[in-house]
N, C-alpha and C positions, 0 to 999 in steps of 0.2 A: 362647415367649421371643424367637426371632428376629423375629417379626413386630412385638413392641413395641419391640425396637431400631432396625427399621427405620423404624416410624412415629415414633418419637423424633427420629431423623436426618433423616427428611423434614421435621419441624416446625422443627427449626432451621433446614434450608435455606431453608426458604418464609419464616420471619420476617425474614429480612435484606432487606428491600425496598431498603435503601439501597444494599447490595452489589450487588443486581442491577441497580439504576440506574445504578451507577458502572460497572458491566461495560459496560452498552449505551452510556453517554456514553464509554467510552473506545474501543469499536467505533466509534461516531460520529466520535470525534477522529482515529483513524486512518483512517478513510474521507476525512475532509475533508483529511489531509495527502496522499492521493493525489490528490484532486481539485483541491486548490490547485495541486499540481505540473503538472497538466493543463492548467489555465486559465493558468498563469504561462508556459508553454511554448507554447501554443496563441497567447496574445496579447501574450506579451512584457511583463508586469507589472514586470519589474525585479528580481524576486529571484533568479533564476537565468539569466534572458534578458533582454538588454536593459539591463544593469547595466555600467557601465565604472568600474573602480577605478583611481584616481590613485596615483603612488607614495608620496604622503603619507598613503594610507590613506582619503582623501574618495572619494567616488563620486557619480556622476550616473546618473541613470535615464532613458532613451529609450524610453518606453512604446511599443508597437507598432513597433518597429524593425525593419530588414530581417531580424534573426535569429528573430523570431518564426514560428512554423509557419504562421498563417495568411498571412504575408508570403512565403513560401518558404523560410524558414532550415530547417535540419537539425537537429532537436532532439537525436537521438542521437549526432550527430557530436561535438557539444560536450562531452558527457561522456564518450564512449567514447575518442575521439580525444586530448583533451586534460586529462580530468579523472580519468583512472584512474591507478593507482600504476604507475609504469614497471618497479618491481620485481616486479610481479605476474607469475607463470609464465604467467598467460593473456594479458598485456598485448598481445601482438603480435596473438593472436586476435580480442581486442576492437576494437583500432585498425581492423584490416581489416574488422570487421563494421559499426564506426561510419561507416565511408566509403560504406557502401551506402545509399542513399537508401530503399530499400523497409523498412529497419528503424522509420523513424518511424512507420509505420501501425500495427504490433502495439504498440510502446511507448506510443503515444498513447492507442488503443483500451484497452490494459491499465489504464494510468492513471485514464482516465474510468470504465470499467467496475468497476475495484476500487473507486474512490472513491463510485461511486453505490451498488455493492452493500452496502458496509458501513455508509454512511451512513443507508440506508434499512431495512436489515436484511432484505434480499431477495437471493435468489440468492448468499447469503453462502458457501456451500461452494465454488462455482465463482470466487468472488472470493478467498476464502482461497488456493486452489491457486495462482491467477494471481498473487497478491500475494507467495507465497512464492517462486515460480519468477522472478519479476521481482526481488525482493529478492536472492534467492541469486546470482543474476548479477551484481549490482549489488557485492555482496560480493567475488566472485570478481575484480572489477575493482579491488578496494582491497587485496587480500592482497599483501604480510602487511600488517595493519591497523597504525596509527600508535601507538595508545594501548594496546592490549593484543594479545598474541602470537596470539589466537583468536579472541575474540568482537569483534564491533563492532555498532552500532546496526541493521543490517540482519538480523543473525541474531535480535536480541532482538524486532524487530517481526516478524519470521516466528513465532517462539513465541507471543508476545502475540496476534495475529491467529488463528493454528490453536487456541488454547486457549479465546480468547473465543467464536469460532463453534462450537466442539465443545459448550461449556458451555451456550450460548444456544439450542441446539437444544433443550433441554429448557424453557426459559422465556426468553422475551425481553422485558424490563421496557419498554424503548422501542424503537419502530420499527414496520415492517410485516410484521414476522416470522410472527406467528400468523395474520394474515389470508393472507399468501403461502402458508404451509404447508397453509392449509385448501382451497387450489384443488386441483380434482382433478387437472389435468395435473402438479402439483408433487407430489402423493400418488402418482403413478403413476411418476413419474421422480424418486427421491430424490436423483439428482445436482444437480437445480434448487433443492435446500433451501438 
């Protein structure tokens, strides 16, 4: 009887190809979110770096400006020193951290690594842990949040990424995950999944 129930449940799960595909597309979209942040900060494409907003709300974009990382700008300073919530109990810690130039390297490598891992569907376990850590620190800079006393988008992204990576370990509809998990080095080292 138990085998019949498990077989029926498995049949229902595997029939939802659209659901599996949407799960993979959501993973790819979240990966692009990280990869775009990396590219924008690297080159100064005008979305979070190299955009100047006037008092009337209009803005100008000076792509590849001096604030771009490729031109020597500090990408963590802008967010941690000027972008955090001054009421956060961690504000002073992050302001001091943002003033340190070494923080640019792990932040930028993290953005690029998480973006590539989630978009390709390889190394997603490391990508999920890295994304979770980065997003949790970003959440701490924004406490207390403006629109909700507890939740904000950073925590929701953490939950979504973790859920997708855990579910897609069984079956990945779009991406290189099946091929990646078949490699002997990945099979020997589960943390590389």
